VEXDREN-2710 file (C-alpha; in Angstrom, 1 decimal):
% VEXDREN-2710
k/r/px/py/pz
1/UNK/-17.2/-5.2/111.2
2/UNK/-20.7/-5.5/110.0
3/UNK/-22.3/-8.3/112.0
4/UNK/-25.5/-9.9/110.9
5/UNK/-27.1/-13.2/110.1
6/UNK/-24.9/-15.8/108.6
7/UNK/-27.0/-15.8/105.5
8/UNK/-27.0/-12.1/105.0
9/UNK/-25.5/-12.3/101.5
10/UNK/-28.2/-14.6/100.3
11/UNK/-30.9/-12.5/101.9
12/UNK/-29.6/-9.3/100.3
13/UNK/-29.4/-11.0/96.9
14/UNK/-33.0/-12.1/97.3
15/UNK/-34.1/-8.6/98.3
16/UNK/-32.3/-7.0/95.3
17/UNK/-33.6/-9.7/92.9
18/UNK/-37.2/-8.9/94.0
19/UNK/-36.6/-5.2/93.8
20/UNK/-35.1/-5.4/90.3
21/UNK/-38.1/-7.4/89.1
22/UNK/-40.5/-4.7/90.4
23/UNK/-38.3/-2.0/89.0
24/UNK/-38.0/-3.6/85.6
25/UNK/-41.8/-3.8/85.3
26/UNK/-42.3/-0.1/86.2
27/UNK/-39.3/1.1/84.1
28/UNK/-40.6/-0.8/81.0
29/UNK/-44.1/0.8/81.6
30/UNK/-42.4/4.2/81.6
31/UNK/-40.3/3.3/78.5
32/UNK/-37.2/4.1/80.5
33/UNK/-34.0/2.7/79.0
34/UNK/-30.8/3.5/80.9
35/UNK/-28.9/3.1/84.1
36/UNK/-30.6/2.6/87.4
37/UNK/-28.7/3.0/90.7
38/UNK/-29.7/1.8/94.1
39/UNK/-27.9/3.7/96.8
40/UNK/-27.2/1.9/100.1
41/UNK/-25.0/2.7/103.0
42/UNK/-23.4/1.2/106.1
43/UNK/-23.6/3.3/109.2
44/UNK/-22.9/3.2/112.9
45/UNK/-25.6/3.4/115.5
46/UNK/-25.2/5.7/118.6
47/UNK/-24.3/2.5/120.4
48/UNK/-21.4/1.8/118.0
49/UNK/-23.0/-1.1/116.1
50/UNK/-22.6/-1.2/112.3
51/UNK/-25.8/-1.4/110.3
52/UNK/-26.7/-1.7/106.6
53/UNK/-29.5/0.4/105.0
54/UNK/-29.9/-1.6/101.8
55/UNK/-32.1/0.9/100.0
56/UNK/-31.6/4.6/100.5
57/UNK/-32.5/5.9/97.0
58/UNK/-33.3/4.6/93.6
59/UNK/-32.1/6.9/90.8
60/UNK/-32.0/7.0/87.0
61/UNK/-28.2/7.1/87.0
62/UNK/-25.2/5.1/88.0
63/UNK/-24.4/5.0/91.7
64/UNK/-21.4/7.0/92.9
65/UNK/-19.8/3.7/93.9
66/UNK/-20.1/2.4/90.4
67/UNK/-18.7/5.7/89.0
68/UNK/-15.8/5.5/91.5
69/UNK/-15.0/1.9/90.5
70/UNK/-15.0/2.9/86.8
71/UNK/-12.7/5.8/87.5
72/UNK/-10.3/3.6/89.4
73/UNK/-10.2/1.2/86.5
74/UNK/-9.0/4.0/84.3
75/UNK/-6.3/5.3/86.7
76/UNK/-2.8/4.1/86.3
77/UNK/-1.5/1.9/89.1
78/UNK/0.5/3.9/91.7
79/UNK/-1.1/7.2/90.6
80/UNK/-3.7/9.2/92.4
81/UNK/-6.5/11.5/91.5
82/UNK/-9.3/13.6/93.0
83/UNK/-13.0/13.0/92.4
84/UNK/-15.2/15.9/93.5
85/UNK/-18.8/16.8/92.9
86/UNK/-18.9/20.6/92.7
87/UNK/-22.0/22.7/92.5
88/UNK/-22.2/26.0/90.7
89/UNK/-22.4/27.8/94.1
90/UNK/-19.3/25.9/95.4
91/UNK/-17.3/26.8/92.2
92/UNK/-18.3/30.4/92.6
93/UNK/-17.2/30.3/96.2
94/UNK/-13.8/29.3/95.0
95/UNK/-13.6/32.3/92.7
96/UNK/-14.8/30.8/89.4
97/UNK/-17.5/32.6/87.3
98/UNK/-19.3/29.3/86.5
99/UNK/-18.6/25.6/86.2
100/UNK/-16.7/25.9/82.9
101/UNK/-14.4/28.4/84.5
102/UNK/-14.0/26.2/87.5
103/UNK/-13.0/23.2/85.2
104/UNK/-10.5/25.4/83.3
105/UNK/-8.9/26.5/86.6
106/UNK/-8.7/22.9/87.8
107/UNK/-7.0/21.8/84.6
108/UNK/-4.5/24.6/84.8
109/UNK/-3.7/23.8/88.5
110/UNK/-3.6/20.0/88.1
111/UNK/-3.4/19.0/84.4
112/UNK/-4.2/15.4/83.5
113/UNK/-1.0/13.4/82.8
114/UNK/-1.3/10.4/80.5
115/UNK/2.3/9.2/80.7
116/UNK/5.3/9.2/83.0
117/UNK/5.8/7.8/86.5
118/UNK/3.4/8.7/89.3
119/UNK/4.4/11.6/91.5
120/UNK/3.8/11.8/95.2
121/UNK/2.3/15.0/96.6
END
């Protein structure tokens, strides 16, 4: 469990509101129009305490958490899937010539099914 001040949710909201205000100004100045993701994480100290690092990175993309939530929304109840980030080097390490070849091999090995009951592994 993540222990913290009783008003942690309010304090985090205030932190992110202030950060968004600063980011908006800078992003408008740069004429940026698109997604912005703020990566955060929960970790355990060597003493076993849970801690929150509220700002790890700020990126011009959706966060992996947001991406995962959107993928889950498009997955049929009771079904399963695999979400992997694969580099060119990792794909080649699995025998593929390039990322396109890797994607083709994955589709052949585990084709997407849009209908029918979920199957267990």
